[in-house]
N, C-alpha and C positions, 0 to 999 in steps of 0.2 A: 519329915522335914519339907518344907516348902519348897519347890524348885525357884532358883534365882531367875531374875529377869534377865534378859538377854543382853549382853554386853558389847557383841561385836558386829550388831547388823542395826541398818537404820529402820523406822517404822516402816512396816507395810502400807501400799497406797491404797489397798482394797483388804476388807475384810469381809470373809465368807462364812456366814452363819449357817450351820445347822439349824433346823427349827423344833422339831417333835424332842421333847425332854432337855434339849439344850437350853431353847427360849421358853418354851411351854412348860407348865406345870401341870403334870398327868394325874394329880389327885382326883378332879373330879371324874375321870374314867373310871378309877377305882371304885367310887360312891355308885356308879351307875352299875358295876359289876355286883355291888352289894343290895341294889334295888331288886336285883333279879334274884336275892338268894344265895349269889354266889359269892366264893370267897374272893377276896381283893386281890389275894396275893398270886390270883391266877393271871390278872393282868400282865405281868412280868413275862411268864410262857408264852400267851398268846403273842404279845408284840413281838419278841423273839421270834416266834414260829412265823409270822407274816412278814418279817425281815429276810428268814431264811429261805421261805418261798420266794421273795422277790429278788434276792440274790441268785437263786437257782434257774429262774425266769429270766433274769438277766444274762447270765452266763451262756445260756442255749440261745441268745439272739432275741429275744421277747422285752418288751418294754411296759409292764403292766401298770394299769391304775391303782394307786395307792389304795383308795376306798374301796374299791372291787376286791382286792387281794385281803383287805382287812375285814371285811364282811364275809368272804370265804373263810379265812382262816377263824373267825370268831364264830361260825355254824360249826366247826370242827370242835373249837374249845368248848363249847357249852353245850355239844351232844351228850345226852345221858346223864347229865349234871342234875341231882335232884331238885335244886332250886329253880333252875331255866325250866325244868321240865314243866313245871305249873305255869308257864307262858308260852304264847304263840312265839316260836322262832324267828319270824320276820320281825316282829312286833319288838322281841328282845334284841335282835340286831340292830334294829333304827333306833331304839332308844342309846343304848351304846355308842352307836356311830356317830349320832348327832351331838353327842357331848364334846366333838371335836372342835365344832363350831363355838364353843363357849368357853374354850380352857383359859385360864388365865396365865400371865407371866410369872416367872420366879421373881420373886422381890428385888432382886439385884439388879434386874434386866433393863429398866426404863434408866436408872442413874448410871447403870454400865454404859447403856448404849450412847445416851447424852455427853458421858466422859469421853468415849473414845472418837465421836463425831467432833468432840472440842478440840481433840489433837490433831484434826485435819484428815482424819481417815474416811475413805468412802465405803459405806456399809450396802451390804447387798445379803441376800440368803441364798441358800441351794438345799432345798429339801426333796426327799423322797415323796412327801406328801404333795397336798396340792396347793398351787400358790392361794387359792381363794381362803384355804384355812389360816396362812399367815398373813392375808392382808386384813382379814376380820380381826385377828389377834393384834395387831399393830393400830387398828382404827379404834377400837375398843379402849386401848392404851395410849393412845393419842402419840405414837412414835411413827406414825405411817413417813412424816416427812424427813427422817434421820436415815431411810434407806434409797438409796438411788435405784436398785430394783430388787423386786422379790421374785426369785427364780427357783422354779419347779424343774425335776427331773421329767415331768409330763413332756416338755418341750426340748427335752435332751434325749442323746441317741440311748441312754441306758442309765440305770440307777446308779447312785453311788454305791459302792466305791469303784466302780470301772473309771478309768482315766478318762474317757470321753465325757462323762457327767461335768468332770471338775474343768476340762477343757472347754466345755460351753459356758461354764461360767466366766472363765478368762477371756473368751471371744466376744462375750456380751460386753463386758466392762472393758475392754480393749488394754489389757494389761498381760503382762509375762507371769508366768508360774511363780518367778521369784519375787515378783511386786505384790503377791496376795498371800494372804494366812487365811486356811480354814480353821474356824473355832467350831468345838464339837464336843459333847459329851459321851460319844460312842468311840471307843478306841479304834475300831474298825474303819471309821469314818478318818480319823487321823491319818491310819496307816494308809490308806488309800489315796489320801490327799498328798502326803509324803512322798509317795511311790510316783504320783503325777508331777512331781517336783515342785509342790507348793511349800511354803512353810506353815508352820501349824503351832495351836493351841488346844490344849485339852481342859476343858472346864470339870474340876473333879469335884463332884456334888456329893460323893457316896464316900469317899475314902479307900475304896476298895484298889488291891493292889493293881499295878499296871500288868496287862498279859505281856510277859515277857518276849514271846515270839514276833509280836507287833512292834513296827517303826516307833520308837517314842517321839513325842510332841517336843517341840522346840521350848515351847512355855507350857508350865503347868500353872493352874489358877484356880482358886476356890469358887470363883465366882466370875461373873462379867464384870463387876466392879474392881475386883483384884486384878482382872486382867488389864484393864485400863489403867490402873496404878502402876502395873507392871511395865506396860509398854509406855506409859508416860515417863518411868525413869530410864528409859533406853539412851542413851548419849546419842 
């Protein structure tokens, strides 16, 4: 059953969007794995592994570059696979990584972003990936003007879900945690933002059960357009 729209809180002043998978469609990355003769189902464990490594480095006081970590994790994932073995490893890594610069948006993103902006909410991003990837994504799809800031943890003290990452976004936007809402498809991101005091919205693109140990989102929506509809119906 769909979660109801919030009924007891006003609209957030700022929405802080995650980018990878929340706004961007990762299907072309799966296609690049297939170009190498590698099972596209390995994209998910590869991406989960690079996030795991990023979280480990964050916990131990480092702030790695997403692209560097993704490439290193990709070498580990591709090592020894029959399909990948027919390719030069560094060429294979470049082929996959360059796909991030050409990712499309999910179909609901452009109308959803326009609808949220139409509600008078300021929109920003906060990605563990690079700002350049998000900027290119928005430029290709004609929505750069909808975002006040395109932020990345490259300029924050740590990766999400560390509290300091969200605090960096709040300080940049000049709002309190209670005035901002983090929007993501990742439960760990929603949990981190909630623990940092932000309001949260979960975009459920898969229908997978919510991991119960994590803090639930204030709003659950099936898409960015659905989120705009739910927030638009908030008293």
